[in-house]
C-alpha positions in Angstrom: -36.6 -102.2 44.6 -36.7 -98.9 45.7 -38.9 -97.0 43.9 -36.7 -94.0 44.4 -33.7 -95.4 45.4 -30.8 -92.4 45.0 -33.2 -89.9 44.1 -33.3 -86.5 46.5 -36.3 -85.2 47.1 -37.1 -81.4 48.2 -40.5 -81.5 49.8 -42.5 -77.9 51.1 -44.9 -77.7 53.6 -42.9 -80.8 54.9 -43.9 -80.3 59.0 -47.6 -82.2 58.5 -50.5 -83.4 56.6 -49.7 -83.8 52.9 -46.3 -82.8 53.4 -45.3 -85.5 56.0 -46.6 -88.0 54.3 -44.9 -87.2 51.1 -41.5 -87.1 53.0 -42.1 -90.1 54.7 -43.3 -92.5 51.9 -40.3 -90.8 49.9 -37.4 -92.3 52.6 -39.1 -95.5 52.8 -38.7 -96.0 48.7 -35.1 -94.8 49.2 -35.0 -91.0 48.7 -33.2 -88.6 50.5 -35.1 -85.4 51.7 -34.8 -82.0 52.4 -38.0 -80.6 54.8 -38.7 -77.3 54.2 -41.5 -75.7 56.5 -41.4 -73.1 59.5 -42.5 -75.7 61.9 -38.6 -76.6 63.1 -39.5 -78.6 66.7 -41.9 -81.1 63.7 -39.2 -81.0 61.0 -36.8 -82.3 63.9 -39.3 -85.5 64.4 -39.9 -85.8 60.8 -35.8 -86.4 60.1 -35.2 -88.6 63.2 -37.8 -90.9 61.5 -36.1 -90.5 58.0 -32.6 -91.2 59.3 -34.3 -94.1 61.3 -34.4 -95.3 57.9 -31.3 -95.2 56.7 -31.7 -91.8 54.2 -30.9 -89.0 54.9 -32.9 -85.9 56.2 -32.1 -82.2 55.8 -34.0 -79.8 57.7 -34.8 -76.3 56.1 -36.7 -74.0 58.3 -38.2 -71.6 55.9 -41.1 -69.7 55.6 -42.2 -69.5 51.9 -43.6 -66.3 51.6 -39.6 -64.8 52.0 -37.3 -65.0 48.9 -34.6 -65.3 50.8 -35.1 -67.7 53.2 -36.7 -70.3 50.0 -33.2 -69.2 48.6 -31.4 -70.9 51.4 -33.3 -73.8 51.7 -32.1 -74.6 48.0 -28.9 -74.1 48.7 -28.8 -75.7 51.8 -30.2 -79.0 50.1 -27.6 -78.8 46.9 -24.9 -78.4 49.6 -26.0 -81.3 51.8 -27.6 -83.9 49.1 -25.9 -82.7 46.1 -28.8 -81.7 44.1 -32.4 -82.0 43.8 -33.7 -84.7 41.2 -37.4 -84.4 42.5 -39.8 -81.2 43.8 -42.5 -81.0 46.1 -44.4 -78.1 46.2 -47.3 -78.6 48.7 -46.9 -75.6 50.7 -50.2 -74.4 51.2 -52.6 -72.6 53.6 -56.4 -71.3 53.9 -58.7 -68.8 55.7 -61.7 -69.4 58.0 -63.4 -66.4 56.2 -63.6 -67.4 51.9 -66.2 -64.8 50.2 -64.6 -61.7 48.5 -66.1 -58.9 50.6 -64.5 -60.9 53.7 -61.0 -61.5 51.8 -58.9 -58.4 52.5 -55.8 -57.6 50.3 -53.3 -58.5 52.4 -55.1 -61.7 52.9 -55.3 -62.6 49.4 -51.7 -61.8 49.1 -50.7 -64.1 51.6 -52.8 -67.0 49.8 -51.3 -66.3 46.9 -47.4 -65.8 48.1 -47.6 -69.3 49.8 -49.9 -71.4 47.5 -48.6 -70.1 43.7 -45.6 -67.7 44.1 -43.7 -70.2 46.4 -43.9 -73.0 44.1 -42.8 -70.4 41.2 -39.9 -69.7 43.4 -39.0 -72.9 44.2 -39.1 -73.9 40.4 -37.5 -70.7 39.3 -34.8 -71.8 41.3 -34.8 -75.6 40.8 -35.4 -76.0 37.2 -32.0 -75.0 36.0 -30.1 -77.7 37.1 -32.6 -80.4 35.9 -32.5 -79.1 32.3 -28.8 -78.9 32.7 -28.6 -83.2 33.9 -31.0 -83.7 31.6 -33.8 -85.0 33.8 -35.9 -84.1 36.8 -39.6 -84.2 38.1 -41.8 -81.3 39.3 -44.8 -82.1 41.8 -47.3 -79.6 42.1 -50.3 -80.2 45.1 -52.9 -78.2 43.9 -57.1 -78.8 44.2 -60.1 -79.7 43.2 -60.7 -76.4 43.5 -58.2 -75.7 40.6 -60.9 -78.0 38.3 -64.2 -76.4 40.2 -63.4 -73.0 41.9 -66.3 -72.5 44.9 -67.0 -70.6 47.7 -66.4 -73.6 49.9 -62.8 -73.6 48.9 -62.4 -69.6 49.1 -62.2 -67.2 46.5 -58.1 -66.9 47.5 -57.5 -70.7 47.7 -59.8 -70.8 44.2 -57.5 -69.0 42.5 -54.1 -69.7 43.9 -54.7 -73.7 42.6 -55.9 -72.4 39.7 -52.8 -70.1 39.0 -51.1 -73.4 40.0 -52.1 -75.4 37.0 -51.0 -72.4 35.0 -47.5 -72.9 36.2 -47.5 -76.4 35.9 -48.3 -76.4 32.5 -45.7 -73.9 31.5 -43.3 -75.6 33.4 -43.8 -78.3 30.8 -43.5 -76.7 28.0 -40.2 -75.4 29.0 -38.9 -78.1 30.8 -40.5 -81.0 29.0 -37.8 -80.5 25.7 -35.1 -81.1 28.2 -36.7 -84.1 29.8 -37.9 -82.3 32.9 -41.5 -82.8 33.8 -44.0 -81.3 36.0 -47.3 -82.6 37.4 -49.8 -81.1 39.0 -52.2 -83.4 41.6 -55.5 -82.1 42.5 -56.6 -83.5 45.5 -60.8 -83.5 46.4 -61.3 -83.0 49.9 -58.7 -84.7 52.4 -58.2 -85.0 56.1 -55.1 -82.8 57.0 -55.1 -79.4 59.3 -56.2 -77.3 56.1 -60.0 -78.6 57.1 -59.7 -77.1 60.4 -59.4 -73.0 58.7 -63.4 -74.0 57.5 -65.7 -72.3 59.1 -67.7 -75.4 60.2 -64.8 -78.0 60.0 -65.9 -81.5 59.2 -66.8 -84.6 61.8 -64.5 -87.1 62.7 -66.9 -89.8 61.1 -66.6 -87.5 57.5 -62.6 -86.8 57.5 -62.2 -91.1 58.1 -64.1 -91.3 54.7 -62.1 -88.3 52.9 -58.8 -88.8 51.2 -56.2 -89.1 53.4 -52.3 -87.8 53.6 -50.9 -91.5 52.6 -53.1 -91.6 49.5 -51.9 -88.4 47.8 -47.9 -89.8 49.1 -48.6 -92.7 47.5 -49.7 -90.6 44.1 -46.3 -88.4 44.3 -44.4 -91.7 44.5 -46.1 -93.0 41.6 -45.6 -90.1 39.4 -41.7 -89.4 40.6 -41.1 -93.1 40.1 -42.4 -93.7 36.6 -39.7 -93.7 33.5 -38.6 -90.0 32.0 -39.7 -90.7 28.9 -43.4 -90.7 30.7 -45.3 -87.6 31.7 -48.4 -87.5 33.8 -49.4 -83.8 33.4 -52.4 -83.8 35.9 -53.9 -86.1 38.6 -57.1 -85.9 39.7 -57.7 -87.6 43.1 -61.1 -87.2 44.9 -62.7 -89.2 47.5 -65.1 -92.2 46.2 -67.8 -90.7 48.6 -69.4 -88.1 46.8 -71.5 -86.9 49.9 -67.5 -86.3 51.6 -67.3 -82.7 52.4 
């Protein structure tokens, strides 16, 4: 039996990396999906895959830094799918330069807008319908940097992911009495396009030894498919090899 049969899932940052893998596996497990990102051509290609599996796919072009576009994406999803059962806050970015001195105030604000504020905004818009329905799951994709902030991850990225953990905790405080749950997933180093922003991107061999987007997608499906009485508040997922970085 499909683990997410009949569910309606909204995934941010769905055009590549974790987001694309999550959306793809959600569809394979029986869910209809709303694909939120800026790169329309990539969303269209992914939507074709989803529809080929007999599921609905809604393309929601959106710059998550724009409150109006976030609102429109949520409204478009509701109109097309009838509601949102699972929200995956995955949109994220980073810089090539990551120290305090090299990071401008404008860059700091952009990192927090994309990585943290967008998750707050989507949660704020979607959570009321979950509370009213008495059921819903929110999955926040953070990072190992939330547990171990570092210069390698960067000051802005680390701060934003620490903030994601706080958002997740308070979402549970507000949502759990109404059978609404939130899980923060903290992946270690993973083979996604965000690695291209590193000052020295990893080699192909190192990338193969890292976590893969499909690993995180499996974790999201696991969390979302558990009975509603079960809360996994935090899931840390790191590569087995400690020398991968």
